[in-house]
MARMISE-488733 format. One line per field, with one value per residue (C-alpha): residue number from 0; y, z, x. Coordinates in steps of 0.5 Angstrom, whole numbers, m for minus. Layout:
% MARMISE-488733
pos <- NUM, ...
py <- Y, ...
pz <- Z, ...
px <- X, ...
***
This chain:
% MARMISE-488733
pos <- 0, 1, 2, 3, 4, 5, 6, 7, 8, 9, 10, 11, 12, 13, 14, 15, 16, 17, 18, 19, 20, 21, 22, 23, 24, 25, 26, 27, 28, 29, 30, 31, 32, 33, 34, 35, 36, 37, 38, 39, 40, 41, 42, 43, 44, 45, 46, 47, 48, 49, 50, 51, 52, 53, 54, 55, 56, 57, 58, 59, 60, 61, 62, 63, 64, 65, 66, 67, 68, 69, 70, 71, 72, 73, 74, 75, 76, 77, 78, 79, 80, 81, 82, 83, 84, 85, 86, 87, 88, 89, 90, 91, 92, 93, 94, 95, 96, 97, 98, 99, 100, 101, 102, 103, 104, 105, 106, 107, 108, 109, 110, 111, 112, 113, 114, 115, 116, 117, 118, 119, 120, 121, 122, 123, 124, 125, 126, 127, 128, 129, 130, 131, 132, 133, 134, 135, 136, 137, 138, 139, 140, 141, 142, 143, 144, 145, 146, 147, 148, 149, 150, 151, 152, 153, 154, 155, 156, 157, 158, 159, 160, 161, 162, 163, 164, 165, 166, 167, 168, 169, 170, 171, 172, 173, 174, 175, 176, 177, 178, 179, 180, 181, 182, 183, 184, 185, 186, 187, 188, 189, 190, 191, 192, 193, 194, 195, 196, 197, 198, 199, 200, 201, 202, 203, 204, 205, 206, 207, 208, 209, 210, 211, 212, 213, 214, 215, 216, 217, 218, 219, 220, 221, 222, 223, 224, 225, 226, 227, 228, 229, 230, 231, 232, 233, 234, 235, 236, 237, 238, 239, 240, 241, 242, 243, 244, 245, 246, 247, 248, 249, 250, 251, 252, 253, 254, 255, 256, 257, 258, 259, 260, 261, 262, 263, 264, 265, 266, 267, 268, 269, 270, 271, 272, 273, 274, 275, 276, 277, 278, 279, 280, 281, 282, 283, 284, 285, 286, 287, 288, 289, 290, 291, 292, 293, 294, 295, 296, 297, 298, 299, 300, 301, 302, 303, 304, 305, 306, 307, 308, 309, 310, 311, 312, 313, 314, 315, 316, 317, 318, 319, 320, 321, 322, 323, 324, 325, 326, 327, 328, 329, 330, 331, 332, 333, 334, 335, 336, 337, 338, 339, 340, 341, 342, 343, 344, 345, 346, 347, 348, 349, 350, 351, 352, 353, 354, 355, 356, 357, 358, 359, 360, 361, 362, 363, 364, 365, 366, 367, 368, 369, 370, 371, 372, 373, 374, 375, 376, 377, 378, 379, 380, 381, 382, 383, 384, 385, 386, 387, 388
py <- 57, 64, 61, 56, 62, 65, 59, 58, 65, 66, 60, 62, 69, 65, 61, 67, 71, 65, 64, 72, 74, 81, 85, 79, 78, 72, 69, 64, 60, 54, 48, 42, 35, 33, 28, 25, 29, 29, 31, 38, 44, 45, 51, 53, 59, 63, 67, 72, 77, 81, 78, 72, 65, 64, 59, 55, 51, 46, 47, 42, 45, 40, 41, 35, 36, 32, 27, 24, 24, 20, 15, 15, 9, 14, 20, 23, 30, 27, 22, 26, 31, 26, 23, 30, 33, 27, 20, 23, 26, 19, 16, 21, 19, 12, 13, 17, 12, 6, 11, 9, 12, 19, 15, 10, 14, 15, 21, 26, 33, 38, 40, 47, 47, 46, 48, 43, 47, 43, 43, 47, 43, 45, 42, 46, 43, 44, 44, 38, 40, 46, 41, 37, 32, 30, 26, 20, 20, 16, 14, 10, 4, 4, 0, m4, 1, 5, m1, m2, 5, 5, m1, 0, 7, 3, m2, 3, 6, m1, m2, 4, 2, m4, m1, 4, m2, m6, m1, 3, m1, 3, 10, 6, 4, 11, 14, 9, 9, 13, 10, 4, 3, 3, m3, 1, m3, m2, 5, 5, m1, 3, 6, m1, m4, 2, 1, m7, m6, m2, m7, m12, m8, m7, m15, m19, m24, m30, m27, m25, m31, m33, m25, m25, m31, m29, m22, m26, m30, m25, m18, m20, m16, m22, m24, m17, m16, m22, m20, m13, m15, m16, m24, m25, m18, m11, m5, 3, 2, 8, 6, 9, 7, 9, 13, 19, 19, 19, 24, 22, 24, 20, 20, 20, 12, 11, 10, 14, 18, 17, 21, 18, 23, 24, 20, 21, 14, 12, 6, 0, m6, m12, m10, m14, m9, m3, m8, m11, m4, m1, m7, m8, m1, 1, m4, m8, m15, m15, m12, m17, m23, m21, m17, m19, m24, m20, m14, m18, m21, m14, m11, m17, m16, m8, m10, m14, m10, m4, m8, m10, m3, m2, m8, m13, m20, m21, m28, m27, m21, m23, m29, m30, m36, m31, m26, m31, m34, m26, m25, m32, m30, m23, m23, m23, m16, m14, m15, m13, m6, m5, m7, 0, 4, 4, 7, 13, 12, 12, 16, 21, 28, 31, 26, 27, 29, 36, 35, 40, 41, 38, 32, 25, 18, 17, 23, 17, 13, 15, 12, 7, 9, 5, 5, 2, m3, m6, m6, m10, m15, m16, m17, m22, m26, m26, m27, m33, m35, m34, m39, m33, m34
pz <- 14, 13, 9, 15, 20, 16, 16, 23, 25, 21, 25, 32, 31, 29, 35, 40, 37, 37, 45, 46, 46, 43, 46, 46, 45, 41, 42, 38, 38, 34, 38, 36, 38, 37, 32, 34, 29, 21, 18, 21, 24, 31, 35, 42, 42, 48, 47, 53, 55, 62, 66, 62, 63, 58, 52, 51, 45, 41, 34, 28, 21, 15, 12, 7, 0, m6, m6, 1, 0, m6, m3, 4, 5, 9, 8, 14, 15, 12, 17, 23, 22, 21, 28, 32, 28, 27, 30, 37, 37, 35, 41, 46, 44, 44, 51, 53, 51, 55, 61, 61, 68, 67, 69, 64, 58, 53, 54, 48, 48, 47, 40, 38, 30, 24, 17, 11, 6, 2, 3, 9, 13, 21, 27, 34, 40, 48, 50, 54, 57, 60, 65, 66, 61, 57, 52, 53, 52, 46, 47, 53, 54, 58, 65, 66, 69, 63, 58, 63, 62, 55, 53, 57, 53, 46, 49, 50, 43, 39, 43, 41, 34, 35, 39, 33, 28, 31, 33, 26, 21, 15, 18, 20, 13, 11, 16, 15, 7, 7, 13, 10, 9, 1, m1, m4, m3, m10, m10, m3, m5, m6, 1, 4, 1, 4, 11, 10, 8, 15, 19, 16, 17, 24, 26, 29, 24, 27, 26, 18, 14, 19, 18, 11, 10, 14, 10, 3, 5, 9, 5, m1, m3, m1, 6, 8, 6, 10, 16, 16, 14, 20, 21, 26, 28, 25, 29, 27, 30, 31, 26, 29, 36, 40, 46, 41, 40, 47, 53, 60, 67, 73, 79, 86, 87, 80, 76, 69, 66, 59, 53, 46, 40, 33, 29, 22, 21, 24, 19, 19, 21, 26, 33, 34, 30, 35, 40, 37, 35, 42, 45, 40, 39, 46, 50, 51, 52, 60, 59, 54, 58, 64, 62, 55, 56, 62, 57, 52, 57, 60, 53, 52, 60, 58, 52, 54, 60, 55, 51, 57, 58, 51, 53, 48, 50, 48, 47, 41, 38, 39, 44, 47, 42, 36, 40, 41, 34, 31, 35, 33, 26, 26, 31, 25, 23, 30, 28, 21, 23, 28, 24, 20, 25, 30, 25, 27, 34, 36, 31, 34, 34, 30, 25, 25, 18, 17, 12, 7, 2, m3, 1, 0, 4, 2, 8, 13, 10, 16, 19, 25, 32, 37, 41, 34, 33, 41, 40, 34, 36, 42, 38, 33, 40, 42, 36, 35, 42, 39, 34, 28, 26
px <- m15, m18, m24, m25, m25, m30, m35, m34, m35, m41, m44, m42, m45, m52, m51, m50, m56, m61, m59, m61, m54, m53, m47, m43, m36, m33, m27, m24, m17, m15, m12, m8, m9, m2, m3, m10, m14, m13, m20, m21, m18, m20, m22, m25, m29, m33, m39, m39, m44, m45, m50, m50, m47, m41, m42, m36, m36, m31, m31, m29, m28, m27, m20, m19, m21, m23, m17, m18, m26, m26, m21, m25, m29, m34, m38, m35, m38, m45, m45, m43, m48, m53, m51, m52, m57, m62, m60, m59, m66, m69, m65, m67, m74, m73, m70, m76, m81, m78, m77, m69, m67, m62, m56, m57, m58, m53, m49, m46, m44, m49, m50, m51, m51, m47, m46, m46, m43, m38, m31, m32, m37, m37, m40, m41, m42, m40, m33, m32, m26, m29, m33, m26, m26, m20, m17, m13, m6, m5, 2, m1, m5, m11, m13, m19, m23, m22, m24, m30, m33, m31, m35, m41, m42, m40, m46, m51, m49, m50, m56, m60, m59, m62, m68, m69, m68, m73, m78, m78, m75, m77, m74, m68, m67, m68, m63, m58, m58, m52, m48, m45, m38, m35, m31, m25, m19, m17, m17, m13, m8, m2, m3, m5, 1, 6, 3, 4, 11, 12, 9, 14, 20, 18, 17, 22, 25, 22, 15, 16, 14, 8, 5, 7, 2, m3, m3, m3, m9, m13, m12, m17, m23, m27, m24, m24, m32, m33, m29, m33, m40, m45, m46, m51, m53, m52, m51, m50, m42, m38, m32, m26, m27, m21, m18, m17, m25, m27, m27, m26, m25, m23, m28, m25, m25, m21, m27, m28, m34, m33, m36, m35, m34, m33, m38, m35, m34, m41, m44, m48, m43, m42, m41, m35, m31, m32, m30, m23, m22, m21, m18, m12, m11, m11, m8, m2, 0, 0, m7, m10, m7, m11, m17, m18, m24, m26, m27, m31, m35, m37, m39, m44, m46, m47, m51, m56, m57, m58, m63, m67, m68, m71, m76, m72, m70, m62, m63, m68, m64, m57, m55, m49, m48, m49, m44, m39, m39, m38, m32, m29, m30, m28, m22, m17, m20, m17, m10, m11, m13, m8, m2, m5, m8, m3, 2, m3, m4, 3, 6, 11, 8, 14, 12, 5, 2, m1, m7, m9, m14, m9, m7, m9, m8, m1, 0, m1, 4, 9, 15, 14, 15, 19, 13, 9, 15, 14, 6, 6, 11, 7, 0, 3, 5, m2, m5, m1, m4, m11, m10, m10, m3
***
């Protein structure tokens, strides 16, 4: 913690001086998300000086060490720094070039600075809570109004990457060369096996044989490569698109304003992965029964609307036929990732792992909560209906 504070204070003083603050006060306090964050230590900071507006900041300082980094399928800190320090500038230029109206532009937190010092990587951005945004309660499932705005912003994110890849393919290839997911199922096999044992223990007896067969057929390197690769269209996807990585505030009419955060798992992928990741880790059976198809349709509608703002013909780059094909092919991934991720999403706060530089992925092999057991059994019922199990 001491080293993390030194790194953070250094960059905060730099930010203050760059903005003309001289006789300022710096107030820094650690915060916790109660099991929603594991890769960083989080701080809120305020830079204040008489006769000047306070600068309220949200700060992330890396806390994971060599073991987690070696096993992670993503270069988590390099990816997020790339997004905020490079890609956002390119995306803004694309929006400006095409005259995208302000209200239709993709929204991100204001970015103040970073340090890429290895093992102490730091990112500093605006504190969205200071303007009324909050994180969704991970123990609850969201409603359709929330889902609509979340997938609307996701569609904007995906459309920007498509526009970038079309308008400047060489630069796109250069910027995204490192934004690819590594296939490291072998190194994670022990962790995955442990998590899947928790799945089997949580299932009702009548589901166990069916799920066991599904896992045997699906949890192979070849099959997972197929499920996670782009088929008809590649985008730069979020990679961890769940409510814990979205900030929101509720309008008076019950609609939401949404800002996506945490781009540590940004990578070249199939757009369907982000979509099923959000839906199956953030909704319950009642929501899916009424709104699953509506949410999927809404994403595609918003994607086509965003592409048209960039003067791109959706039928030429990602037709509804291609989208439906991808959804059908990738749908099993929604169940697989939910089996494992819901352990984290629903972990009781007192059982949430505390990450240290010596931690490894075994730290995520926690006991399933009662909420987890409820949700995975509902998912199995639904995926039987979908013809996947």
